C-alpha positions as CSV (number, residue, x, y, z in Angstrom):
1,X,102.1,100.4,117.7
2,X,105.4,100.4,115.8
3,X,107.7,103.3,116.9
4,X,109.4,104.7,113.9
5,X,112.2,106.4,115.7
6,X,115.8,105.2,115.8
7,X,115.2,102.5,113.2
8,X,117.0,101.4,110.1
9,X,114.4,101.7,107.3
10,X,114.8,100.8,103.6
11,X,112.6,102.6,101.1
12,X,112.3,101.8,97.5
13,X,111.1,104.5,95.1
14,X,112.3,107.2,97.5
15,X,112.3,109.9,94.9
16,X,108.8,109.3,93.8
17,X,105.7,111.4,94.4
18,X,104.7,109.0,97.2
19,X,108.1,108.0,98.4
20,X,109.9,111.3,98.8
21,X,107.8,113.0,101.5
22,X,107.8,109.7,103.5
23,X,111.6,109.3,103.1
24,X,112.2,113.0,104.1
25,X,110.0,112.7,107.2
26,X,111.4,109.4,108.4
27,X,115.0,110.6,107.9
28,X,114.5,113.1,110.7
29,X,114.5,110.4,113.3
30,X,115.7,107.2,111.6
31,X,118.5,105.9,109.4
32,X,116.9,105.8,105.9
33,X,118.3,103.9,103.0
34,X,116.8,104.8,99.6
35,X,117.0,102.3,96.8
36,X,116.3,103.2,93.2
37,X,117.9,103.3,89.7
38,X,118.8,107.0,90.2
39,X,118.9,107.7,86.5
40,X,118.4,111.4,87.4
41,X,121.3,112.6,89.6
42,X,119.2,115.5,90.8
43,X,116.8,113.1,92.5
44,X,119.7,111.5,94.4
45,X,121.0,114.9,95.5
46,X,117.5,115.9,96.7
47,X,117.3,112.8,98.9
48,X,120.8,113.1,100.2
49,X,120.1,116.7,101.1
50,X,117.4,115.6,103.5
51,X,119.5,112.8,105.1
52,X,118.7,109.7,103.0
53,X,121.5,107.4,102.1
54,X,121.1,106.3,98.5
55,X,121.9,102.9,97.0
56,X,121.6,102.5,93.2
57,X,120.0,99.2,92.1
58,X,117.6,98.0,89.5
59,X,115.1,95.5,91.1
60,X,114.5,94.0,87.7
61,X,118.0,92.8,87.0
62,X,120.6,93.7,89.7
63,X,121.9,91.1,92.2
64,X,121.1,93.5,95.1
65,X,124.4,92.8,96.9
66,X,124.7,96.5,97.6
67,X,121.3,96.7,99.2
68,X,121.6,96.4,103.0
69,X,119.9,93.2,104.4
70,X,120.1,94.1,108.1
71,X,117.2,96.6,108.2
72,X,114.3,96.9,110.7
73,X,111.6,97.8,108.1
74,X,111.1,97.9,104.4
75,X,108.7,100.3,102.6
76,X,108.4,99.2,99.0
77,X,107.0,102.1,96.9
78,X,109.0,101.5,93.7
79,X,106.9,100.9,90.6
80,X,107.5,100.7,86.9
81,X,104.6,101.9,84.7
82,X,105.7,101.5,81.1
83,X,103.3,103.0,78.5
84,X,104.8,100.6,76.0
85,X,103.8,96.9,76.0
86,X,107.1,95.9,77.8
87,X,105.5,93.2,80.0
88,X,108.7,91.3,80.4
89,X,110.6,94.2,82.0
90,X,107.6,95.5,84.0
91,X,106.8,92.1,85.4
92,X,110.5,91.6,86.3
93,X,110.7,95.0,88.1
94,X,107.3,95.0,89.8
95,X,106.7,91.3,90.6
96,X,110.1,89.5,90.6
97,X,111.6,92.6,92.1
98,X,109.5,92.5,95.2
99,X,110.3,88.8,95.7
100,X,114.0,89.3,95.3
101,X,113.9,92.3,97.7
102,X,112.0,90.2,100.3
103,X,114.5,87.4,100.0
104,X,117.3,89.9,100.5
105,X,115.6,91.6,103.6
106,X,114.0,88.5,105.0
107,X,115.2,89.3,108.5
108,X,113.2,92.6,108.7
109,X,110.5,93.1,111.4
110,X,107.9,94.0,108.7
111,X,107.7,94.6,105.0
112,X,105.2,97.0,103.4
113,X,104.2,96.4,99.8
114,X,102.5,99.5,98.3
115,X,100.0,98.1,95.8
116,X,97.0,99.9,94.2
117,X,93.2,99.7,94.0
118,X,94.0,99.5,90.3
119,X,94.1,95.7,90.8
120,X,90.3,95.5,91.1
121,X,88.1,94.5,88.2
122,X,86.1,97.5,86.9
123,X,82.8,97.8,88.8
124,X,81.5,101.3,88.2
125,X,81.0,103.3,91.3
126,X,80.6,100.2,93.6
127,X,83.3,100.5,96.3
128,X,85.8,97.6,96.1
129,X,86.6,95.6,99.2
130,X,89.6,93.5,99.7
131,X,88.1,90.2,98.6
132,X,86.5,91.5,95.4
133,X,87.5,90.2,92.0
134,X,90.7,91.5,90.4
135,X,91.1,92.6,86.8
136,X,93.1,94.5,84.2
137,X,91.7,97.8,85.4
138,X,94.2,100.3,84.0
139,X,94.9,98.7,80.6
140,X,93.4,101.7,78.7
141,X,96.0,104.1,80.2
142,X,98.9,101.9,81.4
143,X,98.9,98.5,79.7
144,X,101.2,96.7,82.1
145,X,100.2,98.3,85.4
146,X,97.3,96.3,86.8
147,X,98.6,93.0,85.7
148,X,102.1,93.5,87.1
149,X,100.7,94.8,90.4
150,X,98.5,91.7,90.7
151,X,101.6,89.6,90.0
152,X,103.5,91.6,92.6
153,X,100.9,90.9,95.3
154,X,101.0,87.2,94.5
155,X,104.8,87.1,94.8
156,X,104.7,89.1,98.1
157,X,102.2,86.7,99.6
158,X,104.4,83.7,98.6
159,X,107.5,85.4,99.9
160,X,105.8,86.3,103.2
161,X,105.1,82.6,103.8
162,X,108.4,81.3,102.4
163,X,110.6,83.6,104.5
164,X,108.3,84.0,107.5
165,X,108.4,87.7,106.8
166,X,105.5,89.7,108.3
167,X,104.0,91.6,105.3
168,X,101.3,94.1,104.6
169,X,100.0,94.7,101.0
170,X,98.3,98.1,100.9
171,X,96.1,99.0,97.9
172,X,96.5,102.7,97.5
173,X,93.9,105.0,95.9
174,X,94.9,108.5,94.4
175,X,97.7,109.7,96.7
176,X,98.3,113.5,96.5
177,X,99.9,116.3,98.4
178,X,102.5,119.0,98.2
179,X,104.8,116.6,96.3
180,X,102.2,116.1,93.5
181,X,99.7,113.5,92.4
182,X,96.9,113.1,89.9
183,X,95.1,116.2,91.2
184,X,98.3,118.2,90.8
185,X,98.5,117.0,87.2
186,X,94.9,118.2,86.7
187,X,95.9,121.6,88.3
188,X,98.6,122.0,85.7
189,X,96.2,121.3,82.9
190,X,93.7,123.8,84.3
191,X,96.4,126.5,84.6
192,X,97.4,125.8,81.0
193,X,93.9,126.1,79.8
194,X,93.9,122.5,78.6
195,X,90.9,120.1,78.8
196,X,90.9,117.4,81.5
197,X,90.1,113.9,80.4
198,X,87.3,112.1,82.3
199,X,85.5,108.9,81.7
200,X,82.2,109.2,79.9
201,X,80.5,107.4,82.9
202,X,80.5,110.6,84.9
203,X,81.0,111.5,87.7
204,X,84.4,109.9,88.2
205,X,84.7,109.1,91.9
206,X,87.8,108.2,94.0
207,X,89.1,108.3,97.5
208,X,92.0,110.8,97.4
209,X,94.5,110.4,100.3
210,X,96.8,113.2,101.4
211,X,100.5,112.4,102.1
212,X,100.1,113.5,105.7
213,X,97.5,110.7,106.3
214,X,99.8,108.2,104.6
215,X,102.6,109.2,107.0
216,X,100.2,108.9,110.0
217,X,99.1,105.4,108.9
218,X,102.6,104.0,108.4
219,X,103.2,102.7,112.0
220,X,99.9,100.8,111.9
221,X,100.5,99.4,108.5
222,X,103.7,97.9,109.8
223,X,102.1,96.8,113.0
224,X,99.5,94.8,111.2
225,X,102.0,93.0,109.0
226,X,101.6,89.3,109.3
227,X,102.2,85.8,107.9
228,X,100.2,85.2,105.8
229,X,100.3,88.7,104.5
230,X,97.6,91.3,105.5
231,X,95.9,92.9,102.5
232,X,94.1,96.2,103.0
233,X,92.7,99.1,101.1
234,X,94.6,102.4,101.7
235,X,92.6,105.5,100.8
236,X,91.0,108.7,101.9
237,X,87.9,108.4,104.1
238,X,86.1,110.9,101.9
239,X,85.0,110.3,98.4
240,X,85.5,113.0,95.7
241,X,85.1,113.0,92.0
242,X,87.6,114.4,89.5
243,X,84.9,116.8,88.5
244,X,84.5,118.0,92.1
245,X,88.2,118.5,92.8
246,X,88.8,120.2,89.5
247,X,86.0,122.6,90.2
248,X,87.5,123.3,93.7
249,X,91.0,123.8,92.1
250,X,89.5,126.0,89.5
251,X,87.8,128.1,92.2
252,X,91.1,128.5,94.1
253,X,93.0,129.7,91.1
254,X,90.1,131.5,89.4
255,X,90.0,129.3,86.3
256,X,87.1,127.3,84.9
257,X,87.9,123.7,84.2
258,X,87.0,122.1,80.9
259,X,86.4,118.4,80.7
260,X,86.9,116.0,77.8
261,X,84.7,112.9,78.2
262,X,86.5,109.9,76.7
263,X,86.6,106.1,76.7
264,X,90.4,106.3,76.7
265,X,90.8,106.8,80.5
266,X,89.9,104.9,83.6
267,X,86.5,105.4,85.3
268,X,85.4,105.6,88.9
269,X,87.5,103.5,91.4
270,X,86.4,103.8,95.0
271,X,87.5,101.7,98.0
272,X,85.4,100.1,100.7
273,X,87.2,101.2,103.9
274,X,85.6,99.2,106.8
275,X,88.8,97.1,107.2
276,X,91.1,100.2,107.0
277,X,89.0,102.1,109.5
278,X,89.2,99.2,111.9
279,X,92.9,98.5,111.6
280,X,94.4,101.9,110.7
281,X,91.8,104.5,111.6
282,X,90.2,107.2,109.4
283,X,92.1,109.8,107.5
284,X,92.2,113.3,108.9
285,X,92.9,115.7,106.1
286,X,89.7,116.8,104.3
287,X,90.3,116.7,100.6
288,X,89.4,120.4,100.0
289,X,91.9,121.5,102.6
290,X,94.6,119.1,101.3
291,X,94.2,120.3,97.8
292,X,94.3,124.0,98.8
293,X,97.6,123.2,100.6
294,X,98.8,121.4,97.5
295,X,98.1,124.5,95.3
296,X,99.8,126.8,97.8
297,X,102.9,124.6,97.9
298,X,103.2,124.1,94.2
299,X,102.2,127.6,93.1
300,X,103.1,130.1,95.9
301,X,102.9,132.9,93.3
302,X,99.1,132.5,92.9
303,X,96.9,134.3,95.3
304,X,94.2,131.8,96.1
305,X,90.5,132.7,96.2
306,X,89.4,133.4,99.8
307,X,93.0,133.9,101.0
């Protein structure tokens, strides 16, 4: 297995909900270079405070001369999710950007592209496996997201072959943890007494994955990188619905969730995990425990039920 100690690791999107806890942890034992636009100077300071060297670059347009090419591993977590119909910029950032970065870092030992299970065509509660049809899954919420992620995967597969760069494309499903996530957004709505949107096709089931499990899987994700690229679902081994986790969050903070059924949100999206369990192993953090930890970290002032 890849030993992520003493390495030179480039991370895009290092200030993001997914990227920050990974960058922070890896910076303890590695040289970590974080690449982002850094429009918010506070995000850059936060990273520098935990030992990440920051390089400002826009993957959609910049020449990337300032991005180090001589790195051991690349973890590509950057994503643009415009709510406007700016397909030109989002495709440039998400699809062309991954190709340009792979060209720049073609000498790396392995390249991880963080994709999404949002690339799958809508199929109700049927778990999606890696070879299933793709589609414009998130159009109702994020018009450019699914299409630009599908395009990014295609560019990554081409670049893996073109540059002989071992690559893993990991399709992520509902990441969460102390640094936030969709359940954390639901928590804030619950605390504010606001309704929580859910698809009318209830219950709305997913495979939430805790940031600790993502960190634990990283060495294997890099170990299975290959030419042609390896594609794999990346998700929590347990299924849970929005309704279930909001009820659990509500119990912890002594609030009753209110749901707003609507056709203006995405429905169930679960992942078939046979390949993940074979290649990466199961996840270890039960979702109820992980979400309890999330609430404690984000709202230490709240005395949780059962504490």
